[in-house]
C-alpha positions in Angstrom: 52.7 87.7 52.7 54.7 90.6 51.6 58.3 90.7 50.0 59.8 91.7 53.4 58.0 88.6 54.9 59.3 86.1 52.3 60.7 82.8 53.9 64.3 81.9 53.3 65.4 78.5 52.3 69.3 77.8 53.0 70.9 75.3 50.5 74.1 73.7 52.0 75.9 71.8 49.1 79.2 72.0 47.3 77.4 70.8 44.1 76.7 73.9 42.0 74.6 72.0 39.5 72.6 70.8 42.4 72.1 74.1 43.9 71.0 75.6 40.4 68.3 73.0 39.9 67.1 73.3 43.5 67.0 77.0 43.2 65.3 77.0 40.0 62.5 74.4 41.2 62.0 76.3 44.6 61.6 79.6 43.1 59.3 78.3 40.2 57.2 76.4 42.8 57.4 79.0 45.8 57.0 82.7 44.8 57.2 83.9 48.2 60.7 82.4 49.0 64.3 83.7 49.1 67.0 81.0 48.4 70.5 81.3 49.7 73.2 78.8 49.0 76.5 78.1 50.7 79.2 75.4 49.9 80.1 74.3 53.4 78.6 73.9 56.8 81.2 76.5 58.2 79.5 79.0 56.0 76.1 78.0 57.0 76.8 78.5 60.7 78.3 82.0 59.9 75.1 83.2 58.2 72.4 81.0 59.8 71.5 83.7 62.3 71.3 86.7 59.9 69.5 84.5 57.3 66.8 83.2 59.7 66.0 80.3 57.4 62.6 78.6 57.7 64.2 75.6 56.3 67.8 74.2 55.6 68.4 71.8 52.7 71.8 70.1 53.5 73.7 67.9 51.5 76.1 65.4 53.4 78.8 65.8 50.9 79.2 69.3 52.0 80.2 68.3 55.5 83.3 66.3 54.6 85.5 69.3 53.7 85.0 71.2 56.9 83.7 68.8 59.5 87.1 68.3 61.0 87.5 72.0 61.1 84.3 72.3 62.9 84.9 69.8 65.6 88.8 70.3 65.6 88.9 66.5 64.5 88.0 65.5 68.1 87.7 61.8 68.5 84.7 62.6 70.9 82.5 63.2 67.9 82.4 60.1 65.9 79.1 60.9 64.2 79.9 64.2 62.4 76.4 64.2 60.4 74.3 63.8 63.5 76.5 66.5 65.1 76.1 69.0 62.3 72.6 68.5 61.8 71.8 68.9 65.5 73.6 72.0 65.5 71.9 73.4 62.7 68.5 72.3 63.8 68.6 74.8 66.6 67.8 77.3 63.9 65.6 75.7 61.7 64.6 72.0 60.4 67.0 70.3 58.3 66.2 68.3 55.2 69.2 65.9 54.6 70.4 64.3 51.6 72.9 61.5 52.3 73.5 57.9 51.8 70.9 55.3 52.8 73.5 53.7 55.4 73.4 57.1 57.4 69.6 57.1 58.0 69.9 55.7 61.3 72.4 58.1 62.4 69.9 60.7 62.2 66.8 58.6 63.4 66.5 60.5 66.8 66.5 63.8 65.1 64.1 62.6 62.5 61.9 61.2 65.3 62.2 64.2 67.3 60.8 66.4 64.4 64.1 68.3 63.7 65.2 66.8 60.5 63.9 64.8 57.4 66.1 62.3 55.7 66.1 61.6 52.0 68.4 58.7 50.6 70.8 59.9 47.9 69.7 58.2 44.8 68.4 59.0 41.4 65.4 61.3 41.7 66.3 62.2 45.3 65.7 66.1 44.7 61.9 66.0 44.0 61.6 63.9 47.4 63.9 66.4 49.2 62.0 69.6 47.9 58.9 67.9 48.8 59.9 67.9 52.5 61.2 71.5 51.9 57.8 72.8 50.9 56.1 70.8 53.7 58.5 72.5 56.2 57.8 76.0 54.7 54.0 75.4 54.9 54.4 74.4 58.6 56.6 77.6 59.2 54.2 79.7 57.6 51.2 78.5 59.5 53.3 78.8 62.9 54.3 82.6 61.7 50.5 83.3 60.9 49.2 82.2 64.3 52.0 83.9 66.2 51.3 87.3 64.4 47.5 87.0 64.4 45.6 89.2 66.9 42.2 87.8 67.5 39.5 90.7 68.6 38.1 88.7 71.4 40.3 87.8 74.7 39.0 84.1 74.7 40.2 83.7 70.9 43.4 85.3 71.7 44.3 83.0 74.5 43.2 79.9 72.5 45.4 81.0 69.6 48.2 81.6 72.0 47.7 78.3 73.6 48.0 76.7 70.3 51.2 78.5 69.4 52.6 77.6 72.9 52.1 73.9 72.3 53.6 73.9 68.9 56.7 76.1 69.9 57.5 74.2 73.0 56.7 70.7 71.9 59.5 70.4 69.4 62.5 71.2 71.6 60.9 69.1 74.6 60.6 66.3 72.3 64.2 66.6 71.3 65.4 66.9 74.8 63.4 63.9 75.9 64.5 61.7 72.9 68.1 62.5 73.2 68.1 62.0 77.1 66.2 58.7 76.6 68.6 57.3 74.1 71.6 58.3 76.0 70.2 56.8 79.3 69.5 53.6 77.5 73.0 53.4 76.3 74.5 54.2 79.7 72.3 51.4 81.1 73.4 48.9 78.5 77.1 49.4 79.0 76.7 49.7 82.7 80.6 50.7 83.0 80.2 54.3 84.5 81.5 56.0 81.4 79.8 58.1 78.8 79.2 55.9 75.8 80.4 56.8 72.3 78.4 59.9 71.1 77.2 60.7 74.5 79.0 64.1 74.6 77.4 64.9 71.2 73.8 64.1 72.7 74.6 66.1 75.9 75.6 69.0 73.4 72.3 68.6 71.5 70.3 68.5 74.8 72.1 71.8 75.9 71.5 73.5 72.7 67.7 72.5 72.7 67.3 73.7 76.3 68.8 76.9 75.2 66.3 77.0 72.5 63.6 76.1 74.9 64.5 79.1 77.1 64.7 81.7 74.3 61.3 80.4 73.0 59.6 80.9 76.5 61.1 84.4 76.6 59.9 85.3 73.1 56.5 83.8 73.6 56.2 85.8 77.0 57.2 89.0 75.2 54.5 88.2 72.6 51.8 87.4 75.2 52.4 90.6 77.1 52.4 92.7 73.7 49.0 91.2 72.8 47.7 92.1 76.2 48.9 95.6 75.9 47.5 95.9 72.4 44.1 94.4 73.6 43.8 96.9 76.4 44.5 99.8 74.1 41.8 98.8 71.7 39.1 98.3 74.4 37.4 101.5 75.4 34.5 100.9 78.1 31.2 102.1 76.9 30.4 105.8 78.1 34.1 106.5 78.7 35.3 109.4 76.6 38.4 109.5 74.8 41.2 111.5 76.3 41.2 113.8 73.3 37.6 114.6 73.9 37.5 114.7 77.5 37.2 118.7 77.6 
């Protein structure tokens, strides 16, 4: 992996000491990484597209200062942690450090593979960094699979199929998980009204659907590019190159 291919880790925390400790350990253990740190979720949302992080490490305390600004203090969003994490998870998996009581709030996102949860307690940083490093390895394998061009057509198809399954499974799982949770709550209440948190889940489903559409577009372009490259590399035996045709 070259310096231009270094993976980016985005730290979102209003604790300068925490950021410094996390940065030191990450850069010591992972030489080919770039660590960016911001103190608020609003700042993370502004840079996440340009930074293109492989993983986001989020401290829940960083949400308190700007959660109301992000959502306009709207009462339709009673679970700001889940809302923030689902927004960020569209760009990269999120490792969340929060109070143990908030673990249930993220259960759907964790089950769907979009987030990891670490209870805020003594010694939580090593546990969080372990999740971060695991996500980095997963992202590295996916990038390597997507970039690799196998010399034989059948190997290329097999490799592409593996990438396709991996890339599409996460957003599909998230869409299905959120839809099932919303449907179960609607059936339980049976009052014809959208349940608490329902709008938030619909927004998550919509965001994941957009992510799925973009993934399909990107993979289609990659597949076409692979086919063109394979055709350019393949010259039938006995057929002279254009440069030596005369």
